[in-house]
KOLZAMAR-723250 format. One record per residue (C-alpha): y negated, z negated, x. Coordinates in steps of 0.2 Angstrom, whole numbers. Example, Ala and Ser with C-alpha at 12.3 -4.5 7.8 and 13.67 -1.06 7.14 Angstrom:
{{22,-39,62}};
{{5,-36,68}};
% end
This chain:
{{158,-250,531}};
{{158,-251,550}};
{{142,-255,557}};
{{135,-253,575}};
{{120,-264,577}};
{{109,-259,592}};
{{98,-274,590}};
{{100,-292,598}};
{{96,-308,588}};
{{80,-309,597}};
{{74,-292,592}};
{{65,-289,577}};
{{73,-279,562}};
{{63,-264,556}};
{{53,-265,540}};
{{47,-283,542}};
{{29,-289,538}};
{{18,-291,553}};
{{22,-307,562}};
{{39,-310,554}};
{{55,-308,564}};
{{71,-306,553}};
{{85,-303,565}};
{{99,-291,562}};
{{112,-305,561}};
{{102,-313,547}};
{{101,-297,538}};
{{120,-295,538}};
{{122,-313,532}};
{{111,-309,518}};
{{121,-292,515}};
{{137,-303,513}};
{{129,-314,500}};
{{123,-298,491}};
{{141,-290,492}};
{{148,-306,484}};
{{135,-307,470}};
{{137,-304,452}};
{{125,-289,452}};
{{135,-280,466}};
{{153,-285,464}};
{{156,-273,450}};
{{148,-258,458}};
{{155,-254,475}};
{{144,-238,476}};
{{128,-248,474}};
{{133,-259,489}};
{{139,-244,499}};
{{121,-236,496}};
{{112,-252,501}};
{{124,-255,516}};
{{121,-237,522}};
{{102,-238,522}};
{{102,-255,530}};
{{113,-250,544}};
{{103,-234,548}};
{{87,-245,548}};
{{94,-258,559}};
{{100,-244,571}};
{{83,-237,573}};
{{86,-222,562}};
{{74,-226,548}};
{{66,-209,550}};
{{83,-201,544}};
{{83,-210,527}};
{{78,-195,517}};
{{85,-190,501}};
{{93,-174,507}};
{{101,-182,522}};
{{107,-196,511}};
{{114,-184,498}};
{{124,-175,512}};
{{130,-189,522}};
{{134,-202,509}};
{{137,-192,493}};
{{145,-177,502}};
{{133,-164,495}};
{{134,-147,504}};
{{121,-140,516}};
{{114,-130,501}};
{{110,-146,492}};
{{93,-147,483}};
{{87,-164,478}};
{{76,-156,465}};
{{91,-150,456}};
{{102,-165,459}};
{{95,-183,456}};
{{110,-192,462}};
{{102,-201,476}};
{{86,-205,466}};
{{97,-212,452}};
{{108,-223,464}};
{{92,-229,473}};
{{85,-235,456}};
{{101,-244,452}};
{{101,-253,469}};
{{82,-258,467}};
{{86,-265,449}};
{{101,-275,455}};
{{92,-282,470}};
{{78,-287,458}};
{{90,-296,447}};
{{99,-304,461}};
{{84,-312,469}};
{{78,-317,451}};
{{94,-327,449}};
{{107,-333,461}};
{{98,-326,477}};
{{81,-334,472}};
{{83,-347,486}};
{{90,-336,499}};
{{80,-338,515}};
{{80,-319,518}};
{{76,-305,506}};
{{81,-287,507}};
{{71,-275,497}};
{{71,-256,494}};
{{53,-251,490}};
{{49,-239,476}};
{{48,-221,482}};
{{56,-225,499}};
{{74,-226,505}};
{{69,-237,520}};
{{74,-255,517}};
{{62,-270,519}};
{{68,-286,527}};
{{57,-302,525}};
{{59,-321,523}};
{{57,-329,506}};
{{41,-338,511}};
{{33,-322,515}};
{{39,-314,498}};
{{30,-328,488}};
{{15,-330,499}};
{{4,-316,492}};
{{-13,-323,486}};
{{-15,-325,467}};
{{-30,-316,459}};
{{-44,-328,453}};
{{-43,-332,435}};
{{-58,-329,424}};
{{-60,-347,420}};
{{-61,-351,439}};
{{-74,-338,441}};
{{-84,-346,427}};
{{-82,-363,436}};
{{-90,-355,451}};
{{-103,-348,441}};
{{-108,-365,434}};
{{-112,-372,452}};
{{-129,-364,452}};
{{-139,-379,459}};
{{-134,-375,477}};
{{-133,-357,476}};
{{-147,-344,479}};
{{-153,-334,464}};
{{-147,-318,471}};
{{-130,-325,473}};
{{-130,-332,456}};
{{-134,-315,449}};
{{-120,-307,459}};
{{-108,-320,453}};
{{-113,-317,435}};
{{-108,-299,437}};
{{-91,-305,444}};
{{-86,-313,428}};
{{-86,-297,417}};
{{-79,-287,432}};
{{-65,-300,434}};
{{-61,-300,415}};
{{-60,-281,415}};
{{-48,-281,430}};
{{-38,-294,422}};
{{-37,-284,406}};
{{-33,-268,416}};
{{-19,-277,425}};
{{-12,-284,408}};
{{-12,-266,401}};
{{-3,-259,416}};
{{10,-273,415}};
{{13,-270,396}};
{{14,-251,399}};
{{27,-254,413}};
{{37,-266,402}};
{{38,-254,388}};
{{42,-240,400}};
{{57,-250,407}};
{{63,-256,391}};
{{61,-240,381}};
{{76,-232,390}};
{{90,-243,384}};
{{84,-240,366}};
{{91,-222,367}};
{{108,-228,372}};
{{108,-241,358}};
{{104,-226,346}};
{{120,-217,353}};
{{131,-232,349}};
{{122,-236,332}};
{{134,-226,321}};
{{149,-235,329}};
{{143,-252,326}};
{{132,-251,311}};
{{147,-255,299}};
{{149,-272,307}};
{{168,-269,309}};
{{176,-271,326}};
{{177,-254,335}};
{{194,-248,341}};
{{193,-246,360}};
{{208,-235,365}};
{{214,-232,383}};
{{226,-217,384}};
{{242,-218,394}};
{{246,-205,407}};
{{262,-194,404}};
{{275,-198,417}};
{{292,-191,418}};
{{308,-198,426}};
{{325,-189,429}};
{{342,-193,422}};
{{350,-186,438}};
{{344,-181,455}};
{{341,-167,457}};
{{339,-163,439}};
{{349,-149,433}};
{{338,-144,418}};
{{322,-149,409}};
{{333,-159,398}};
{{336,-171,413}};
{{317,-175,413}};
{{313,-190,402}};
{{296,-195,397}};
{{291,-214,400}};
{{280,-216,385}};
{{265,-228,385}};
{{270,-236,402}};
{{256,-230,414}};
{{237,-231,414}};
{{227,-221,427}};
{{216,-232,438}};
{{200,-222,434}};
{{204,-224,415}};
{{207,-242,417}};
{{190,-244,426}};
{{181,-235,412}};
{{189,-245,398}};
{{184,-261,408}};
{{166,-255,410}};
{{164,-250,392}};
{{172,-267,386}};
{{159,-276,397}};
{{145,-266,389}};
{{151,-270,371}};
{{153,-288,375}};
{{136,-289,383}};
{{128,-281,367}};
{{139,-293,356}};
{{148,-278,348}};
{{165,-283,343}};
{{180,-272,347}};
{{199,-271,348}};
{{208,-264,362}};
{{223,-253,360}};
{{233,-243,373}};
{{242,-227,371}};
{{251,-224,354}};
{{246,-242,347}};
{{232,-234,338}};
{{237,-224,322}};
{{228,-212,311}};
{{228,-226,298}};
{{218,-237,310}};
{{205,-223,312}};
{{202,-224,293}};
{{196,-242,294}};
{{184,-242,309}};
{{176,-231,322}};
{{185,-228,338}};
{{181,-224,356}};
{{195,-214,365}};
{{195,-216,384}};
{{205,-203,395}};
{{211,-194,380}};
{{213,-177,388}};
{{231,-179,392}};
{{236,-189,376}};
{{240,-184,358}};
{{221,-188,354}};
{{216,-172,363}};
{{221,-162,347}};
{{205,-170,339}};
{{193,-162,351}};
{{200,-144,349}};
{{189,-142,335}};
{{174,-145,345}};
{{163,-133,356}};
{{169,-141,372}};
{{187,-147,376}};
{{198,-150,391}};
{{214,-142,395}};
{{224,-143,412}};
{{211,-141,425}};
{{197,-132,415}};
{{184,-134,402}};
{{186,-124,386}};
{{171,-117,377}};
{{175,-112,359}};
{{193,-111,364}};
{{191,-100,379}};
{{191,-104,397}};
{{173,-107,403}};
{{165,-107,420}};
{{168,-125,423}};
{{185,-129,431}};
{{192,-138,446}};
{{200,-129,461}};
{{216,-139,461}};
{{227,-149,449}};
{{220,-166,442}};
{{231,-177,452}};
{{227,-169,469}};
{{221,-184,481}};
{{210,-171,489}};
{{200,-167,474}};
{{182,-164,478}};
{{175,-161,460}};
{{179,-165,442}};
{{171,-162,425}};
{{170,-174,411}};
{{165,-174,392}};
{{156,-187,381}};
{{158,-182,363}};
{{152,-192,348}};
{{156,-184,331}};
{{161,-187,313}};
{{179,-183,310}};
{{182,-176,293}};
{{201,-181,293}};
{{198,-199,296}};
{{180,-201,289}};
{{176,-211,304}};
{{164,-208,319}};
{{173,-205,335}};
{{168,-206,353}};
{{179,-197,366}};
{{176,-200,385}};
{{187,-191,397}};
{{188,-181,413}};
{{199,-167,418}};
{{206,-181,430}};
{{204,-199,429}};
{{190,-199,441}};
{{179,-189,429}};
{{184,-202,416}};
{{179,-216,427}};
{{162,-208,431}};
{{159,-204,412}};
{{163,-222,408}};
{{151,-229,421}};
{{138,-218,414}};
{{139,-223,395}};
{{141,-242,400}};
{{124,-241,410}};
{{110,-241,397}};
{{96,-235,408}};
{{106,-221,416}};
{{114,-215,400}};
{{97,-215,391}};
{{90,-203,405}};
{{104,-191,400}};
{{101,-193,382}};
{{83,-190,384}};
{{87,-172,388}};
{{95,-169,371}};
{{87,-159,357}};
{{76,-169,346}};
{{85,-177,331}};
{{101,-179,340}};
{{102,-197,335}};
{{110,-193,318}};
{{120,-178,323}};
{{136,-174,332}};
{{134,-173,351}};
{{144,-166,366}};
{{138,-169,384}};
{{147,-160,399}};
{{146,-168,416}};
{{150,-163,433}};
{{156,-176,445}};
{{157,-175,464}};
{{170,-185,473}};
{{164,-196,488}};
{{177,-203,499}};
{{190,-203,486}};
{{178,-211,473}};
{{168,-203,459}};
{{149,-201,461}};
{{135,-201,449}};
{{139,-188,435}};
{{126,-174,433}};
{{124,-166,415}};
{{128,-147,416}};
{{128,-143,397}};
{{126,-151,380}};
{{128,-146,362}};
{{121,-154,346}};
{{125,-150,329}};
% end
């Protein structure tokens, strides 16, 4: 992203603590470190979000960093965009905050400058590491009791006051501990829902089939072709970039959770294979595996979503390969297939952009758990379909938004 910094190195970057002068040059050096970090290398959209708010803050435009403005400028939302109905900006900001926290807890722990995105705000904070760790520590109860014992040089009314401080200090310590425990449980409960989604896939202990569908591409026997017979299918030779990105993210998630899997491409996976282990199909909408989903409530065909076999209200305005595509739809389905007696998960968009967005979603435990939380009670042991809308942002898929679901 091109930047136009209006500050000199001698000027103070906005958002600092009083008395601390972090220069814009130092901020952008730190941004380079962040861009190259493990936390941000794999998610270009998170870095673009952070770069956007940092640039606006350094250019003296912090007052424009509002959810509605960010949604329209960065995520391409229309003028009619309502943040209360579309949580894209809030979700992405939460992801950026988490990745910054993880970055400064690991490889960025000794960096001289820190960039933070305070909770509830989109205005970044810049400060030196020393200031970030200089907050005074609360007095421990044991220390308060030690002060209490020094009564020989303290006036009686002061001793009485300090005697009251001990139970007050203990109460405060217990209150802080309770808040920390609640915060920990809140932040660690979300991924449990994602684990429950994958539980039927991994409970058997057998490696899961992870299948990437190939894109149908045709070549011609002669130029120009005289008839359809001159068009020849180049079977199992091409993968869509978005499908490949989705498979990569899902495989990383499986490896991180120590779930074994076996990767297959195109027709390498047979019906016999499906009888031995569960399978995850990625980008199936233009492959032979699309036939399996025709029995479900929602399915994909050409440039539209079918509901019970009929065209629905959800469709894209142009053909899936259109480089000017502005919106896509994707399906996440988990169901028991009676023909193979296996649990199958299908993840696909009308175009490969929708597939990539859906793959990113299911590979992000916290974000996926937020979506699963909206499902009817008892979904964990049932078949599930989640329909997503995906807006395109500068040629890349944005954060998908659920528009419908079905549990049976």
